[in-house]
N, C-alpha and C positions, 0 to 999 in steps of 0.2 A: 134764745134758747129757749127750744119747747120743754113743758112740766118734765118731763117723759125722761128726756135728755137730764138733765138738774138731778131727777130722784137716784137714776145711774150712776152717779156722780158722785153722792152722797152716799149709798151704800157701799159703792167700791170703797168710799174712802174709811168708811167706815172704818168694813173688813180691812184696811189696813195698815189700820190707829190695834184696831185688836187680836193684830196677826204679833206686834210691833209691839205693840205692849206685853203680851204670851213671849216674845221673844229676848224680852228685857228681865222677864222678873226669871226664864228659863237661865239665864245667861250670870246671873245673878247667885242664883242656888249651886249651877255650875263654881262659880270661883269660891263661895263661901264654903261649901261641901268638901272642896277638893284646895286647898290652903295645904302647905308644903306638910306640919304638923302630923297629917292624916295620914299622906301616906307610906306603907307598909318598909319607907326602907327609913321610917323616922322610928322605928318598932326597935326596943331592948330585945335581943334575944334572951330567953330565958332554955339555957341545960336542964332543967329540971323538969323541966313539962313533961308530964306524960306525955305524951303527943312523940315527945323529940324521938328523929327516929326512923317515927310510925313512917312507912308508903301509903301513901293516902290517894284510892284515882281518886279526881273529882266527875263525872259529865249532870257535862247539863249547855243552856245558852246563853240568855244576854247576863241575865242575874249572878250564872257563875263565873264569868268571863271578866264582868264587873263595866258594861256599856258606859254608863255613866260615869264610871271611875279615872277615866285612861285606862280602862282595860284591866286595874287590878283590883284583884273582890279581894272578899274573907278569906280566901284560898292561899290571895299571896302574905294576905296578914299570919298565917296560921305559918307557914312560912317562913315568914321573920320574925316574927315572935316566939313560937313554939318548936320548931326545929324540922314541924311537918316538910318532909320526903315528894313530894304532890307533884301529881302527874294530874294536868284541869286541859283535859277533851270537849273543848265551850267556843260553842261556837252560835253569832248570837243572830236570832231570828227560826233556830233551828227546833222539829217538834220531834217526842218522842218516840210516832208510826210514823213509818217511812221505809221504801227502801232506797229513796235516794240517798247519795254519798253522803250529804249531809245531815242525816238522823241520826238521831241515839245513837236506833241497831244497828244503825250501819257505823255508824265512826267506833261503839263494840266491837262488834263484830271487827274490824280489818286494826284492834289495838291488840300487842301482845309484851305484854312485860316479859324483859329479863328476869323482874324477880317476885315471886305474889304477893301479890299486894296487903300489906292489914286490915283493910280498909278500904271501904267501896262506897261513892256519895254522891246520892244520883238527882238532882232538881225535878220536882212538876213543874215539867216546863208549862208555861200559860201562855205557849204561839200553839197548841194543836188546835183550840176548837176555833179561835181564829181565824187559820186554815185551811177549816172542815174535816175535817179527819175527824170519822168515827169515833165513839167514844167504843165502843163495841163490849164484850160479854165475858167476863172467868171462865174457865177450862174445868170440867170436868177433873177432879181426882183423877188423878192417872194422865189428864193427856198432860204427852211432853212436847205437842208443834204449835204453835197459837200465832192467830193473825197481825203479822206484827204492820200490818198496814189500820187497822186499830190502835188508837190512845194502850187498852188495857190488852193487847195479846201487844204489842210493844215491850210495856214494861215488864209483864209474863217472863217474855224472852230472853231480857234484860236479865232479869231475878234469874233465871234459870240456869244461863249462862255464869255469870256470877257463883254463886254457889254448887254450882258441876268444876269448873274450870279454876277460881280458887278457894270456897272457902271459907271466903271471910265473912266480917260482920258487915251488914248493910244498912244503910242511913238515905230517906228519902228524906226530899224537905220541901215545903210546902212555901209560897214565896206572897210577897203582897201583891194586892190587887184589889182594886172598886171594885163590887159587884155586879161578880159575872156567874149568870147559870151555868154557864157552858163548866166550871172552875171548880164549881161550887158541887156539880158533880161528878169530875175527876177527881177533885178531894175525898167525897163519900166511897166511891170507887177504891183508892186507895186505902180506907182502911178497911174494907172488904177484903183486898189481898192481905193485909199486915198478917192477919186470919189465919190464912192457907202458909206464906210463907214466913213470919216473923223475924219479918226486916223491924225497923227502928224508925219510925218518927218525929222530924223534928215540924213542928205547925205553926210555923209562921207567920201563917194569914188568920191562925184561929188566936194567936198570941195578943190579949189586951196589953197587957203592960209591956210588949211594945210597939203596940199604937200608940200606947197613952207616951212614951220616951221620945217614939215618931215627931211629935205634936207640941214640942216640948224641944224639938233642934228642927228650926228650918232648915238649914240646911240639907238633914238626914240622908231626903231620898228630892230625889227628881223630877219624876212622875208620881202616878201615884206604884211603880212596880221597882226604878232605880233607880237603890242606892245608892250616892257619893262614897266619897271616901268616910267623910265625918262618920254616916250614917253607918256603912261595913262597920269601922272601928270601933267605934265607941258602941253602935248598937248590935250591929249583929253577930261579928267573930264573934263575941264572949258567950251567946247564943249559940255555935258552933263547938270552942271546944269546952264549952260542958257537956256539951253533946256527943261528943266526940270522946270522951275521957269517959264515958259513960256505957261508954260502945264499947270502947277496945278494956275497962277494968276486967 
């Protein structure tokens, strides 16, 4: 056997071992974080919750959907524990910007509720930057047509539609991520948009207490972005419960 062939075999074995180890750790995190006691079905309904009977629309991607939690997220927790009547418009891997059928803008345009929602919650997607969507710029006051092929334009399109058609309070939430310059720039733009449109922000990305609590619960996250059912029920859902209670007070 030549030295070059043996080197390739050793490298290949090493990569396989690393991949298998990573897969094993991920499997453990999923199993630990998605035990039955953390599922929405294990919650006790509180009919005195201030959110009880409130109709809330949740627009987002994998984190709103619950991609690492068997498709059950804080949205399902709030429905089970607080009696929220939730419309969960969530598809993994989607972006705010764009005219694809799966984009936030397109899905909201196609959604027509039979009853006016009491609140609207939108995830600040972590996918736009990674999928090459341009950030865009904030439109001048008085402009009513926005470039929805940019992320800022998509946000303005969404907010304007909700305010015009439903007139309900709006909450945007940010997500956990490892350091990501594109996402940091998007969060900064979101705060500038808040000054223009007066919506609320639940900034999980900048929540030091949440970051600390996450470290204390090894099964709370599958990766740097996606919670398990444990992460949702113990750490995220209480923050949404409080934020939505304040929004609807």
